[in-house]
C-alpha positions as CSV (number, residue, x, y, z in Angstrom):
1,M,80.3,12.5,-3.5
2,I,82.5,10.1,-5.5
3,W,80.7,8.6,-8.5
4,M,81.4,5.2,-9.9
5,L,84.5,4.9,-12.0
6,A,84.7,3.9,-15.7
7,G,85.5,0.3,-14.6
8,L,81.8,-0.5,-15.1
9,A,82.3,-0.3,-18.8
10,L,84.9,-3.0,-18.8
11,A,84.2,-6.7,-19.1
12,Q,87.2,-7.7,-16.8
13,D,89.3,-6.1,-14.1
14,P,91.5,-3.2,-15.3
15,G,95.2,-4.1,-15.4
16,A,94.5,-7.9,-15.5
17,E,97.0,-9.8,-17.7
18,P,95.4,-11.0,-20.9
19,A,94.6,-14.7,-20.8
20,E,96.2,-17.1,-23.2
21,A,93.9,-17.9,-26.1
22,P,92.1,-21.1,-25.4
23,P,91.4,-23.8,-28.0
24,E,88.6,-22.8,-30.3
25,E,86.4,-25.6,-29.0
26,T,86.8,-24.4,-25.3
27,P,84.7,-21.3,-24.2
28,A,86.9,-18.5,-22.8
29,A,86.7,-18.4,-19.0
30,T,86.4,-15.1,-17.1
31,D,86.7,-14.3,-13.4
32,G,85.2,-10.8,-13.7
33,P,81.6,-9.6,-14.1
34,S,79.9,-10.3,-17.4
35,E,79.0,-7.5,-19.8
36,A,75.3,-8.0,-18.9
37,D,76.2,-7.6,-15.2
38,L,78.1,-4.4,-15.9
39,A,75.3,-3.0,-17.9
40,E,72.8,-3.7,-15.2
41,A,75.2,-2.4,-12.6
42,A,75.5,0.9,-14.6
43,R,71.7,1.2,-14.8
44,L,71.4,0.6,-11.0
45,Y,74.1,3.2,-10.4
46,E,72.3,5.8,-12.4
47,A,69.1,5.0,-10.6
48,G,70.9,5.3,-7.3
49,V,72.3,8.7,-8.2
50,K,68.8,10.0,-9.2
51,M,67.3,8.7,-5.9
52,Y,70.1,10.2,-3.9
53,D,69.5,13.6,-5.5
54,E,65.8,13.3,-4.7
55,A,66.7,12.5,-1.0
56,L,65.4,9.0,-1.3
57,Y,68.4,7.7,0.6
58,A,67.1,4.2,1.5
59,Q,66.3,3.4,-2.1
60,A,69.6,4.9,-3.2
61,I,71.5,2.6,-0.8
62,E,69.7,-0.4,-2.2
63,A,70.5,0.5,-5.8
64,F,74.2,1.3,-5.0
65,Q,74.5,-2.0,-3.1
66,K,73.0,-4.1,-5.9
67,S,75.3,-2.3,-8.4
68,Y,78.3,-3.0,-6.1
69,D,77.3,-6.7,-5.9
70,L,77.2,-7.0,-9.7
71,S,80.3,-4.9,-10.5
72,G,82.5,-5.1,-7.4
73,E,83.4,-1.4,-8.0
74,P,84.9,0.0,-4.7
75,A,83.8,3.6,-5.4
76,L,80.2,2.4,-4.9
77,L,81.0,1.8,-1.2
78,F,81.7,5.5,-0.8
79,N,78.4,6.3,-2.4
80,I,76.7,3.8,-0.1
81,A,78.4,5.4,3.0
82,N,77.3,8.9,1.9
83,A,73.6,7.8,1.5
84,Q,73.8,5.9,4.9
85,E,75.0,9.1,6.6
86,R,72.2,11.2,5.0
87,E,69.7,8.5,6.2
88,G,71.0,8.8,9.7
89,D,72.6,5.4,10.0
90,V,75.9,6.5,11.6
91,E,77.0,3.0,12.6
92,G,76.4,1.7,9.1
93,T,78.3,4.6,7.6
94,I,81.3,3.8,9.8
95,A,81.2,0.2,8.8
96,T,81.0,1.0,5.0
97,L,83.7,3.6,5.1
98,N,86.0,1.0,6.8
99,R,85.3,-1.4,4.0
100,Y,86.0,1.3,1.4
101,R,89.2,2.4,3.2
102,I,91.3,-0.5,1.9
103,Y,90.5,0.4,-1.7
104,A,90.7,4.2,-1.4
105,P,93.6,6.1,-2.9
106,A,96.5,6.9,-0.5
107,G,95.6,10.6,-0.7
108,E,92.2,10.0,0.8
109,A,93.5,8.1,3.9
110,E,93.8,11.1,6.2
111,S,90.4,12.6,5.3
112,L,88.8,9.1,5.7
113,D,90.4,8.6,9.1
114,R,89.2,12.1,10.2
115,R,85.7,11.4,9.0
116,V,85.5,8.1,10.7
117,R,86.7,9.5,14.0
118,T,84.0,12.3,13.8
119,L,81.3,9.7,13.1
120,E,82.5,7.5,16.0
121,T,82.1,10.6,18.3
122,R,78.6,11.2,17.0
123,L,77.7,7.5,17.5
124,L,78.9,7.6,21.1
125,E,76.9,10.8,21.8
126,Q,73.8,9.3,20.1
127,K,74.0,6.1,22.2
128,R,74.4,8.2,25.3
129,K,71.3,10.2,24.5
130,D,69.3,7.1,23.6
131,A,70.3,5.5,27.0
132,E,69.3,8.6,28.9
133,A,66.0,8.8,27.1
134,A,65.3,5.1,27.8
135,A,66.2,5.6,31.5
136,A,64.0,8.6,31.8
137,K,61.1,6.7,30.1
138,N,61.4,3.9,32.6
139,V,61.5,6.1,35.7
140,Q,58.2,6.1,37.5
141,P,57.2,9.3,39.2
142,T,56.9,8.7,43.0
143,G,55.5,10.8,45.7
144,P,57.2,11.5,49.1
145,Q,57.9,8.5,51.3
146,M,55.0,8.1,53.7
147,V,55.1,6.8,57.3
148,E,52.3,6.0,59.7
149,R,52.0,8.4,62.7
150,T,49.7,8.8,65.6
151,N,46.9,11.2,64.8
152,G,47.7,14.0,67.2
153,T,44.6,16.0,66.1
154,K,42.3,13.2,67.3
155,W,43.7,13.0,70.8
156,A,44.0,16.8,71.1
157,L,40.3,17.2,70.4
158,V,39.4,14.3,72.7
159,G,41.6,15.6,75.5
160,A,40.6,19.2,75.2
161,G,36.9,18.5,74.8
162,T,36.8,16.0,77.7
163,G,38.7,18.4,80.0
164,G,36.6,21.3,79.1
165,A,33.4,19.4,79.6
166,V,34.5,18.2,83.0
167,V,35.7,21.6,84.2
168,F,32.7,23.5,83.0
169,G,30.3,20.7,84.1
170,V,31.7,21.1,87.7
171,V,31.4,24.9,87.5
172,A,27.8,24.6,86.3
173,G,27.0,22.2,89.2
174,L,28.5,24.6,91.7
175,A,26.6,27.5,90.2
176,Y,23.4,25.5,90.3
177,V,23.9,24.7,94.0
178,E,24.6,28.4,94.8
179,G,21.5,29.4,92.9
180,Q,19.4,26.9,94.8
181,D,20.7,28.3,98.1
182,A,19.7,31.8,97.0
183,I,16.2,30.6,96.2
184,D,15.9,28.9,99.5
185,A,17.0,32.2,101.2
186,G,14.5,34.2,99.1
187,D,17.4,36.4,97.8
188,K,16.5,37.1,94.2
189,A,19.5,39.4,93.7
190,L,21.9,36.7,94.7
191,Y,20.2,34.1,92.5
192,G,20.9,36.0,89.2
193,T,24.7,35.6,89.2
194,P,24.9,31.8,89.7
195,R,22.1,31.3,87.2
196,T,24.0,33.1,84.5
197,L,27.2,31.3,85.4
198,N,25.3,28.0,85.3
199,N,23.9,28.7,81.8
200,I,27.3,29.7,80.4
201,S,29.1,26.7,82.0
202,L,26.5,24.3,80.7
203,A,27.0,25.7,77.1
204,L,30.8,25.4,77.4
205,A,30.5,21.9,78.7
206,A,28.4,21.0,75.7
207,V,31.0,22.5,73.4
208,G,33.7,20.3,75.1
209,I,31.5,17.2,74.7
210,G,31.1,18.0,71.0
211,M,34.9,18.4,70.6
212,A,35.5,15.1,72.2
213,G,32.9,13.5,70.0
214,V,34.5,14.8,66.8
215,G,37.9,13.6,68.0
216,L,36.6,10.1,68.6
217,T,35.4,9.9,65.0
218,L,38.9,10.6,63.6
219,P,41.3,7.7,62.9
220,S,44.0,6.9,65.5
221,K,46.7,6.7,62.8
222,R,47.4,8.6,59.6
223,Q,49.9,8.6,56.7
224,V,52.3,11.6,56.7
225,P,55.4,12.4,54.6
226,A,58.6,11.2,56.2
227,V,60.8,14.3,56.8
228,G,64.4,14.1,57.9
229,L,66.9,16.7,58.5
230,D,70.5,16.0,57.5
231,L,73.2,18.3,58.6
232,R,76.4,18.0,56.6
233,R,79.7,19.8,56.7
234,D,82.8,19.6,54.5
235,A,85.7,21.8,53.6
236,A,83.5,23.9,51.3
237,H,80.3,24.5,53.1
238,V,77.7,23.5,55.7
239,G,74.3,22.4,54.4
240,L,70.9,21.2,55.5
241,T,69.0,18.6,53.5
242,W,65.3,17.9,53.9
243,T,64.3,14.4,52.9
244,Y,60.7,13.8,52.0
């Protein structure tokens, strides 16, 4: 870290031509900081150094900036940039280094350019990550696309139940007629078979009626995932894509 130069101890800019002595009754004019400003700038600088060493970078930036405002010492810009980088303000660091660049010694130009380019790369990467994080935060989770379809289960139960009830109802009726004929003929042996068939058929017909009843209680339509099959082929491969 470059610390502030000895210029803070001077009451006027180094290298300035001495001004012609004014008449005694006219106060001497000065364009540079006053001795009081330089003394306060030096105090603020020392405070900034202490805060920087204690990792209080935000406070160090404030102290260095106030010291720079009072003294105009360019080396303080470098101190401010270092504290800004430690604080994580990459964009601010770049701006401050670019301000310092015009005052920096010629031997520092190459290292400053290299540092600024590195920081610019970091800034672009940081902005990309921030944009991705913001986009991910705004994405709302969605389920598969749903479409309304005919409820096949309903009509399968109604159809199978009704058909079974009709068929087994007819069989039960025929068995009943045959059993009655056996009774009229006084043939007990012949009566046993149609009676058993009649009982079984009636039970199966009842099952069919129950199936049809359950089917009728189901909704005619239902929401199901939309599934599509996409067959693609290019120079590299052939693929199948399921779309939900």
